[in-house]
C-alpha positions, 0 to 999 in steps of 0.5 A, spaced: 499 500 500 501 505 498 500 514 501 495 514 497 490 508 497 492 508 504 488 515 503 483 513 498 481 508 503 481 513 510 478 519 506 477 524 513 483 524 518 485 527 524 492 528 524 498 527 530 502 533 529 508 535 532 512 539 526 517 534 527 520 531 519 515 525 520 508 528 522 510 534 517 510 530 511 503 526 513 500 533 513 503 535 506 501 528 504 494 528 506 493 535 503 496 532 496 491 528 497 485 532 498 482 528 504 478 532 510 484 532 514 487 537 520 492 537 525 493 537 532 498 540 535 498 539 543 502 545 547 504 543 553 510 545 558 514 540 554 515 544 547 519 550 547 515 556 543 519 555 537 516 549 535 510 552 535 511 557 530 515 552 524 510 547 525 504 553 523 508 554 518 508 547 515 501 547 516 500 552 512 504 550 507 501 544 507 495 548 506 492 544 511 488 546 517 491 546 524 489 547 531 493 548 537 492 544 544 494 547 550 494 543 556 498 543 562 502 537 563 504 538 570 498 537 574 499 529 572 504 526 578 505 521 574 508 525 569 512 530 573 515 523 578 519 522 571 520 515 572 521 509 567 514 510 564 514 518 563 513 517 556 507 513 556 504 517 560 505 523 558 503 520 550 497 517 553 494 524 556 496 528 549 492 523 545 486 523 550 487 531 547 487 530 540 482 524 541 477 528 545 478 534 540 478 530 533 472 527 536 468 534 536 470 536 529 468 529 527 474 526 526 474 519 528 480 516 525 487 519 528 493 519 524 500 520 527 508 519 523 511 513 526 515 509 520 517 504 518 524 506 521 522 506 529 524 500 533 517 500 536 520 494 541 523 499 546 518 506 544 513 506 551 508 511 547 507 505 541 503 502 546 499 508 547 498 508 539 496 501 540 491 502 546 486 508 543 487 505 535 491 511 532 493 509 525 501 511 522 501 509 514 508 512 514 510 506 518 503 501 513 506 504 507 513 501 509 516 508 507 523 509 512 526 516 515 531 516 509 525 515 504 520 521 508 527 526 508 527 526 501 521 526 499 520 532 504 525 535 500 522 534 494 516 537 496 519 543 499 517 542 506 523 546 511 524 539 515 527 535 510 533 536 513 531 538 520 534 533 527 530 528 530 527 532 536 525 530 543 521 534 548 524 539 553 523 533 560 528 528 556 533 533 558 531 531 565 535 525 568 529 520 569 526 519 576 528 527 577 522 529 578 521 535 573 519 542 574 518 548 570 524 553 572 527 546 569 524 546 562 524 554 562 532 553 564 532 548 558 528 552 553 532 559 554 539 556 553 538 551 548 534 557 544 541 562 545 546 556 542 542 556 536 541 563 535 549 562 535 548 558 530 550 551 533 544 546 532 543 538 532 545 539 540 542 537 547 543 541 554 541 537 560 540 538 567 544 535 571 543 538 579 541 545 577 548 545 571 548 545 564 551 539 561 552 541 553 552 535 547 555 537 540 557 535 534 564 534 533 564 539 528 562 544 533 566 543 538 571 548 535 566 554 535 563 552 541 570 553 545 571 560 541 565 562 544 566 558 551 567 565 556 561 568 553 556 563 553 558 559 560 557 568 563 550 566 559 548 560 561 548 561 569 543 566 569 539 560 569 544 555 571 549 554 576 554 552 572 556 549 564 559 542 563 562 540 557 560 533 554 566 529 551 561 524 549 560 528 542 553 527 538 552 522 532 
């Protein structure tokens, strides 16, 4: 089955839309297929404001309506305690909000951007998709991440080379209770490094310190600016650490 065949069989769909590579291409493909579709972006404390703005641009380019669902994640104890199952409980909450809104809009089919390259055996969020009967057309049609990036580039989507992004909560060590201040520090610090031209990096919250992990190719640029970066990040952290294990 290809995507055109999928949409021929499912012509009225709600799309869980994050603005990442996969869900952006899925939203675009739905718009291209001419089916009745709508994207739902859930904005919680775990997503930086920049991701919302990027998603708006993609939805406009795809010509598909997008709704932003605002919800608080920090009112859920099983998420805030940040245990091994945090991702499961978070995904459950997010998709419950999407399901509620989609149903009110008359949609009975919900799609997500899981692709054929994703290792579902180690993804607690995938259990939520099964429980809530969410369909993953990119996976159903056998599309890999590499193929999705290629098709996205051909379609003119700016997300074609977007690095994989994980939510702000992943910067906080497992079993460390999540606080609003930690998430805000991470968002501000990562936006600052982006403004300096750094890409595909992570700033992890480590006992009040910022632990920065960069690509090897960007270490020289970082070290040339380390004093200014240290001073700026100490606005939000007790100190700054550089992870010598670089990102691939």
